[in-house]
N, C-alpha and C positions, 0 to 999 in steps of 0.2 A: 577524374583523377583515379589512377589505379590503386588498388589496395596494396599496402606495403607488406602484407603477410600473404603467405601462400594459402590456398583454400584449406589445407590440412591444419595449418597454424591458426587460422581464423576459427575453424571449427573447434579446435581444442580450447581456444580462448573463450569462445561463446559457451561451451559446455560447462565451464566453471561458474557461470553466472547462476546464482540461486534464485529460486522463486519463493522459498520458505526459509525462515530463520535468518533473514538478512540482518545486517547491522542495524538499520533503522527500526525494523520490527522488534529486534531484541531490546533496543533502548525503550521502546514503548511498553513492551511486556514486562521488563524489570521494574520500570517506574510504577506501572499499575499494580504489580504484585506487592511492591513495598508499601503502596497506599492501601492495601487490604482487599483489592478487587481480585476476584477469581473468575476465570474464563475458560472457554473451550477453544482449542486451536484448530483452524482450518477445517471447519465443519463442511464436508462435501455435500451434505443434504440441503444446504442453503445456496441460493443463486450466487455465483461469483466466488464461492469458497472463501468467505471472509477470513482474515488473518486472526481476529479475536472475536469470539462470540460470547455474549452475556445472555444466556437463555431466559433467566427469570426476568430480566429487564426488556427482553426482545429488542436488543440493540447489538450492533456489530461495528467493528472498526476495521477498515482497510488501511494498511500502511503501504503506500505506493512510492516507487522510485520515480523521480521526476522525468528521467529520460524515457523509460518504458511506457509511461502513461501520458506523455506529451504535455507535462505541466508547463505553464508559461513563465516560470520563475527565472529562466535563463540557463538552468542546469539541463533543461530538456533540449539540448542542442541538436541541430540537424546534421547528420553525417553527410559528408561530401561524396564519399564512396558509396555507390549503390543507393543513391538518394531516393529514388522512386520507390524502391523496395521498402526502405525504412519509413517513408512518409505513409505508405499504405499500411504497414505493420502497426505503426503507432495509432493511426486512425482507427484500425480494427480494434486495438486495445481500448481506446476511448469509447467506441461504440459498445463494446462488450461490457465495460464498466457502467455506462449509463443504463444499459438493459438490466444488469444485475441489481443496481440500486432501485430501478423502477419495479422490478419483480419483488424485491424485498419489501418495498412499501406496500405493494399489492397484498403481500402475505402478512402485513401488520408489523413489520420490523422497521426500526430506524437505523440509519447508517451514518457513520462519520468517516471521512477520508483524511488521513494525515499523510502529507507528502514529506519525503525525506528532507527537503530544504527547510521545512518548518522546524525540524529537529535541530538544524544548524543555526537558525535565526532566532528561535524562541529560547529564552532561558528556561530552566526547569520549572521555576515558579509559574510562569505564564502557561507552559504546557500542562502542568498539574492543574491549574485553574480551568483550562479548556476541557480537560478530561473529566474533572469533577462536575462541571456545568453540564456536560453531555450525559454522563452516567448517573449523576446523583450521588448520594452518600453511600458509604460502604456498610457492610453488616457489622463491622467492628465498632462503629461510632455509637 
């Protein structure tokens, strides 16, 4: 199936897709901040450049888009146009994610991945409980 957009239109559309400060990431960041957690953003010194880094706890959180990271929730749909390119691209993303988590573990860090669909399906109280279980108590408690 041919693309409905010209190459220039497709390029312009794709260039507007963010890798940082996405809506799902901002939801998690605001929630954690309101809960009293403090974190470092996008630490390039760590494998995979985690979205949220908690240095004293040696824990990180990745907030992933379901499409870009090939999540099996149904939102990770498979494009019809240029299907082989996208299959390979998403597979590379998943391999890169696995390698980053493996390397973080080797360095003594724990990681949690929150997919965007989780933010849509979990009510805030369940998401809050998940994050507290993972991170432990805050310094304000």
